[in-house]
ROTI-247522 format. One record per residue: x negated, y, z of N, C-alpha, C in turn; residue in three letters. Coordinates in nm, 3 decimals. Each point is the difference from the previous one (the first is absolute). Example, Ala and Ser with C-alpha at 12.3 -4.5 7.8 and 13.67 -1.06 7.14 Angstrom:
<rs>
nx -1.319, ny -0.569, nz 0.780, cax 0.089, cay 0.119, caz 0.000, cx -0.090, cy 0.120, cz 0.000, residuo ALA
nx 0.035, ny 0.105, nz -0.072, cax -0.082, cay 0.119, caz 0.006, cx 0.077, cy 0.109, cz 0.073, residuo SER
</rs>
This chain:
<rs>
nx 1.403, ny 0.581, nz 0.339, cax -0.138, cay -0.071, caz 0.056, cx 0.019, cy -0.052, cz 0.024, residuo MET
nx -0.064, ny -0.143, nz -0.078, cax 0.063, cay -0.167, caz 0.007, cx -0.178, cy -0.053, cz 0.074, residuo LYS
nx 0.054, ny -0.049, nz 0.099, cax -0.113, cay -0.079, caz 0.130, cx 0.012, cy -0.228, cz -0.097, residuo ASP
nx -0.150, ny 0.032, nz -0.040, cax 0.028, cay -0.088, caz -0.020, cx -0.145, cy -0.088, cz 0.162, residuo ILE
nx 0.063, ny -0.113, nz -0.048, cax -0.091, cay -0.091, caz 0.168, cx -0.083, cy -0.117, cz -0.103, residuo ILE
nx -0.108, ny 0.045, nz 0.036, cax -0.029, cay -0.166, caz -0.037, cx -0.047, cy -0.134, cz 0.057, residuo PHE
nx 0.088, ny -0.110, nz 0.014, cax -0.054, cay -0.123, caz 0.103, cx -0.106, cy -0.099, cz -0.045, residuo LYS
nx -0.031, ny -0.005, nz 0.090, cax -0.130, cay -0.109, caz -0.058, cx -0.105, cy 0.065, cz -0.149, residuo ASP
nx -0.012, ny 0.181, nz 0.063, cax -0.066, cay -0.009, caz -0.137, cx -0.177, cy -0.007, cz 0.069, residuo GLY
nx -0.112, ny 0.074, nz -0.056, cax -0.156, cay -0.063, caz 0.078, cx -0.109, cy 0.171, cz -0.033, residuo LYS
nx -0.008, ny 0.074, nz 0.103, cax -0.085, cay 0.107, caz -0.049, cx -0.131, cy -0.095, cz -0.058, residuo VAL
nx -0.016, ny 0.113, nz -0.143, cax -0.088, cay -0.019, caz -0.056, cx -0.084, cy 0.094, cz 0.003, residuo GLN
nx -0.157, ny -0.041, nz 0.030, cax -0.094, cay 0.074, caz -0.028, cx -0.133, cy 0.048, cz -0.119, residuo LYS
nx -0.030, ny 0.096, nz -0.036, cax -0.111, cay 0.010, caz -0.066, cx 0.001, cy 0.153, cz -0.099, residuo GLY
nx -0.063, ny -0.042, nz -0.086, cax -0.019, cay 0.106, caz -0.132, cx 0.161, cy 0.051, cz -0.038, residuo HIS
nx 0.047, ny -0.088, nz -0.070, cax 0.095, cay 0.065, caz -0.104, cx 0.094, cy -0.029, cz 0.115, residuo ARG
nx 0.154, ny 0.136, nz -0.051, cax 0.129, cay -0.054, caz 0.065, cx 0.089, cy -0.070, cz -0.036, residuo ILE
nx 0.080, ny -0.093, nz 0.015, cax 0.111, cay -0.080, caz -0.040, cx 0.109, cy 0.056, cz 0.055, residuo LYS
nx 0.062, ny 0.000, nz -0.020, cax 0.140, cay 0.025, caz 0.020, cx 0.098, cy -0.112, cz -0.003, residuo ILE
nx 0.075, ny -0.011, nz 0.053, cax 0.072, cay -0.147, caz 0.021, cx 0.108, cy 0.014, cz -0.099, residuo PRO
nx 0.023, ny -0.078, nz -0.087, cax 0.114, cay -0.021, caz -0.126, cx 0.119, cy 0.047, cz 0.086, residuo LYS
nx 0.066, ny -0.007, nz 0.071, cax 0.108, cay 0.034, caz 0.049, cx -0.034, cy 0.202, cz -0.003, residuo ALA
nx -0.064, ny 0.036, nz 0.072, cax 0.022, cay 0.136, caz -0.051, cx -0.029, cy 0.045, cz -0.121, residuo ILE
nx -0.092, ny -0.049, nz -0.099, cax 0.008, cay 0.034, caz -0.167, cx 0.139, cy -0.050, cz -0.088, residuo VAL
nx 0.103, ny -0.125, nz 0.080, cax 0.141, cay 0.008, caz -0.063, cx 0.020, cy 0.098, cz 0.042, residuo ASP
nx 0.017, ny 0.105, nz 0.087, cax 0.123, cay 0.067, caz 0.136, cx -0.032, cy 0.089, cz -0.077, residuo THR
nx -0.117, ny 0.060, nz -0.029, cax -0.068, cay 0.121, caz -0.079, cx -0.021, cy 0.022, cz -0.116, residuo LEU
nx 0.065, ny -0.135, nz -0.095, cax 0.001, cay -0.004, caz -0.120, cx -0.179, cy 0.074, cz -0.021, residuo GLU
nx -0.102, ny -0.075, nz 0.020, cax -0.131, cay 0.041, caz -0.024, cx 0.003, cy -0.089, cz -0.160, residuo ILE
nx -0.064, ny 0.113, nz -0.085, cax -0.128, cay -0.038, caz -0.099, cx -0.092, cy -0.022, cz -0.046, residuo LYS
nx 0.002, ny -0.175, nz -0.044, cax -0.189, cay 0.053, caz -0.042, cx -0.034, cy 0.098, cz -0.084, residuo GLU
nx -0.125, ny 0.075, nz 0.048, cax -0.069, cay 0.121, caz -0.041, cx 0.077, cy 0.128, cz 0.074, residuo GLY
nx 0.083, ny -0.005, nz 0.102, cax 0.108, cay 0.175, caz 0.039, cx -0.151, cy -0.020, cz 0.118, residuo GLN
nx 0.014, ny 0.100, nz 0.017, cax -0.092, cay 0.106, caz 0.168, cx 0.045, cy -0.040, cz 0.101, residuo LYS
nx -0.065, ny -0.080, nz 0.102, cax 0.097, cay 0.016, caz 0.108, cx -0.127, cy 0.093, cz 0.107, residuo VAL
nx 0.064, ny 0.078, nz 0.093, cax -0.117, cay 0.097, caz 0.090, cx 0.069, cy -0.053, cz 0.156, residuo LEU
nx -0.014, ny -0.077, nz 0.038, cax 0.005, cay -0.057, caz 0.160, cx -0.051, cy 0.063, cz 0.113, residuo ILE
nx 0.056, ny 0.088, nz 0.036, cax -0.043, cay 0.002, caz 0.162, cx 0.074, cy 0.001, cz 0.109, residuo LYS
nx -0.168, ny -0.017, nz 0.091, cax 0.009, cay -0.080, caz 0.134, cx 0.060, cy 0.105, cz 0.136, residuo PHE
nx 0.066, ny 0.027, nz 0.090, cax 0.033, cay 0.017, caz 0.097, cx -0.118, cy -0.050, cz 0.124, residuo ASP
nx -0.133, ny 0.014, nz 0.046, cax 0.027, cay -0.055, caz 0.044, cx 0.006, cy 0.009, cz 0.189, residuo VAL
nx 0.095, ny 0.162, nz 0.076, cax 0.003, cay -0.020, caz 0.088, cx 0.223, cy -0.062, cz -0.003, residuo ILE
nx 0.076, ny 0.078, nz -0.085, cax 0.068, cay -0.166, caz -0.044, cx 0.014, cy -0.068, cz -0.038, residuo LYS
nx -0.127, ny -0.031, nz -0.017, cax 0.038, cay -0.216, caz 0.006, cx 0.080, cy -0.009, cz -0.160, residuo LYS
nx -0.034, ny 0.162, nz -0.100, cax 0.128, cay -0.060, caz -0.164, cx -0.135, cy 0.028, cz -0.099, residuo LYS
nx 0.182, ny -0.054, nz -0.091, cax -0.130, cay -0.027, caz -0.168, cx 0.116, cy 0.109, cz -0.066, residuo MET
nx -0.083, ny 0.033, nz -0.050, cax 0.124, cay 0.049, caz -0.121, cx -0.045, cy 0.012, cz -0.120, residuo THR
nx 0.097, ny -0.062, nz -0.128, cax -0.080, cay -0.063, caz -0.149, cx 0.050, cy 0.161, cz -0.065, residuo VAL
nx -0.031, ny 0.035, nz -0.131, cax 0.049, cay 0.069, caz 0.004, cx -0.021, cy -0.066, cz -0.169, residuo GLU
nx 0.049, ny 0.059, nz -0.107, cax -0.019, cay -0.016, caz -0.099, cx 0.017, cy 0.025, cz -0.107, residuo ILE
nx -0.137, ny 0.095, nz -0.126, cax 0.107, cay 0.065, caz -0.091, cx -0.028, cy -0.032, cz -0.102, residuo GLU
nx 0.154, ny 0.027, nz -0.082, cax 0.080, cay -0.034, caz -0.159, cx -0.097, cy 0.091, cz -0.092, residuo ASN
nx -0.044, ny -0.090, nz -0.063, cax -0.036, cay 0.112, caz -0.147, cx 0.153, cy 0.066, cz -0.045, residuo ASP
</rs>
């Protein structure tokens, strides 16, 4: 498992979810791929799952 630390990043709120470029590049997410983001509120953890075609 890789840990990615974002320095000088800002939390953005809105109706869309914006995935930071560092995560997109690390996970090699391509445009049009389905991405499932799960939030565990108790553990304060986020999981990103990518569906490959």
